[in-house]
LOPAKE-967783 format. One record per residue: residue in three letters; x, z, y of N, C-alpha, C, CB in turn. Coordinates in steps of 0.2 Angstrom, whole numbers, plus 5000, padded with zeros to 4 digits. Glycine has a CB too. Layout:
// residues N
ALAXZYXZYXZYXZY/...
END
This chain:
// residues 143
UNK483550444846483250484851483550544852482450494850/UNK483750574847484150644847484850634851484250674841/UNK485150574850485750564853485750564860486050494850/UNK485150524863485050524870484950584873484550474872/UNK484550624870484350694872484950744872483850724868/UNK485350734867485950774867486450754872486250774860/UNK486550694873487050664878486850684885487150584877/UNK486150684886485950694893486050774894485150684893/UNK485850814889485950884890486750904891485750924884/UNK487150864888487850874889488050854896488250834883/UNK487850804898488050774905487750824910487750704906/UNK487150854909486950894914487350964914486150914913/UNK487450984908487851054908488551034911487951074901/UNK488850984910489550964912489550964920489750894909/UNK488950934922488950924930488850994933488350884932/UNK488451034930488351104933489051144932487751134929/UNK489351144926489951174925490551154930490151174918/UNK490551094931491051064936490951084943491050984935/UNK490251084945490151114952490251184952489351104953/UNK490151224947490251294948490951314948489951334942/UNK491351274944492151284944492451264951492451234939/UNK492151214954492451194960492251234966492251124962/UNK491651264965491451314970491851374970490751334970/UNK492051404964492451464963493151444965492451484956/UNK493351384963494051364965494151354973494251304961/UNK493651334976493651324983493651244984494251354986/UNK493251224988493151154989493551134995492451124989/UNK493951084994494251045000493950975001495051045000/UNK494150945006493850875007493950825002494050855014/UNK494550824999494750774994494450794987495550774994/UNK494450854986494150874979493450874979494350954978/UNK493050884985492350874985492150804984492150904992/UNK492550754987492350684987492450664979492750644991/UNK493050694976493150674969492550694965493850704967/UNK492350754966491850784961491150754963491750864963/UNK491050734969490450704971490450634967490350694978/UNK491050594968491050534965490950534957491750504966/UNK491250584954491150594947490450604945491650654944/UNK490150644949489450664947488950604948489150714952/UNK489050564954488650504955488750454949488850474962/UNK489350444947489550394942489250414935490250384941/UNK489250484934488950504928488250504927489250574927/UNK487950524933487150524933486850454933486950554939/UNK487150404937486850334937487050294931487150304943/UNK487650314928487850284922487450304916488550304920/UNK487250364916486850394910486150364911486750474911/UNK485850364917485250334919485250254917485050334926/UNK485750214918485750144916485750144909486350114920/UNK486150184906486250174898485650194895486850224896/UNK485350244897484750264893484150224894484550334895/UNK484050194900483450154902483550084898483350144909/UNK484150064898484349994894484250004887485049974896/UNK484450064884484350074877483650084875484750134875/UNK483250114879482550134877482150074878482350194882/UNK482250034884481749984885481949914882481649974893/UNK482549904880482749844877482449834870483449834877/UNK482249884867481949884860482349904854481749814859/UNK482949934856483349954851483150024848484049964854/UNK482750064851482550124849481950114844482350174855/UNK481950144838481350134834480750174836481550154827/UNK480850224841480250254843479750214846480450314848/UNK479950164850479550124853479250064849479850084859/UNK479550054843479250004838478650034835479749994833/UNK478650104834478050134832477450144837478250204829/UNK477750154843477250164849476850094851477550184855/UNK477150034849476849974851476249964847477349914850/UNK476149994841475549984837474950014841475650014830/UNK475050074845474550104848474350064854474750174850/UNK474750024857474549984863474049924861475249954866/UNK474149904855473649854852474049784852473049844857/UNK473749734853474049664852474549654858473549614852/UNK474449684863474949674869475549704868474549694875/UNK476149674868476749704868477049714875477249654864/UNK477349774876477649794882478349764883477549874883/UNK478449734888479149704889479549754894479149634892/UNK479949794891480349844894480749824900480749884889/UNK481149764899481549744904481149714910482049684901/UNK480549694909480149674914479949734918479549634911/UNK479749784915479649844919480249874923479349904914/UNK480849864920481449884924481449844930482049884919/UNK481349774929481449724935480949744940481249654932/UNK480249764938479749784943479949844947479149794940/UNK480249894943480449954946481049944951480650004941/UNK481549904949482149894953481949854960482649854949/UNK481449804959481249764965480949814970480749704963/UNK480449854968480149904972480649954975479549944969/UNK481049984971481550034973482050014978481850064967/UNK482349954976482949924980482649904987483249874977/UNK482049874987481749854993481549914997481049814992/UNK481349964994481150024998481850065001480850084994/UNK482350054997482950085000483250045006483550084995/UNK483149975005483349935010482949935017483349855008/UNK482349945016481849955021482050025025481149955019/UNK482150075021482350135024482950135028482450195019/UNK483450095026484150085030483950045036484650055026/UNK483549995035483349955041482949995046483049895039/UNK482550035044482150075049482550125052481550105045/UNK482950155049483450205052483850175057483850235047/UNK484150115056484550085061484150055067484950025058/UNK483550025066483149995071482850045075482649945068/UNK482550105072482250155076482650195080481850195071/UNK483350205078483750245082483950195088484450265078/UNK484050135087484150085093483550085097484350015090/UNK482950085094482350075098482250145103481750065094/UNK482450195100482350265104482850265110482450325099/UNK483450235108483950235114483750185119484650205111/UNK483450125117483150085122482550105126482950015119/UNK482150145123481550175126481750225131481050205121/UNK482250265129482450325133482750295140482950365130/UNK483050235140483250205146482750165150483850155145/UNK482250135146481750095150481150105145481950015151/UNK480650135148480050155144479550095143479650215147/UNK479650045147479249985146479449945140479249935152/UNK479949955137480149925131479849945124480949925130/UNK479349995125479050025119478749975114478550075121/UNK478349925117477949875113478449835109477449845117/UNK478949805113479449765110479849795104479949735115/UNK480049855105480449885100480049905094480749955103/UNK479449925095478949935089478949875084478249955091/UNK478949815087478949755083479549755078478949695087/UNK480149765080480749765076480649825071481349775080/UNK480449875072480349935067479849915062480149995071/UNK479249875064478749855060479049795055478149835063/UNK479449755058479749705053480249735048480149655058/UNK480549785050480949825045480549855039481449875049/UNK479949875041479549905036479249855031479049945039/UNK479249795034478949745030479349725023478949675034/UNK480049745023480449735018480149765012481149755019/UNK479949825013479649865007479049835004479549945009/UNK478649805009478049775006478149715002477549755012/UNK478749675004478949615000479149634993479449575004/UNK479549694993479749714986479149734982480249774987/UNK478649764985478049784981477649724979477549834986/UNK477649674983477249614981477649584975477249564987/UNK478249574975478649554970478549594963479449544972/UNK478549654964478449694958477749684955478549764959/UNK477249674959476549664957476549594953476049664963/UNK476949544956476949484953477349484946477349424957/UNK477849524946478149534939477749564934478849574940/UNK477349624936476949654932476349614930476649714935/UNK476149564934475549514932475749474927475349484938/UNK476449454926476649404921476849444914477349374924/UNK476849504914476949544908476349534903477149614909/
END
């Protein structure tokens, strides 16, 4: 557990130091994209590494904590699957709503009688998030 904490603190300090260095040096378009890419890969890599390590059962801390849960064992990868189904569905729904609502606003500005028809498409886009939530509830019910 100390390794994960130390690695996380190191990555955070590295990210902040890299940002301060680039601000003092002066950001150009190419350098800014490079630094942003490094930060995104580092943060999501660290997140994926730590969640996989913690919830897959390799950490002895959770072996001790399972006694407090009782007879029921917690399946960590099932929890990750539930979180991913909800999170990715919500991201997809957000992208779909952004595209369909901007198109709907453009259509309504030209012809105001299209309001009801365009709201249907925006509502269908929001349904994607509800489907992801239902899948995560089904996954959590199986744990």
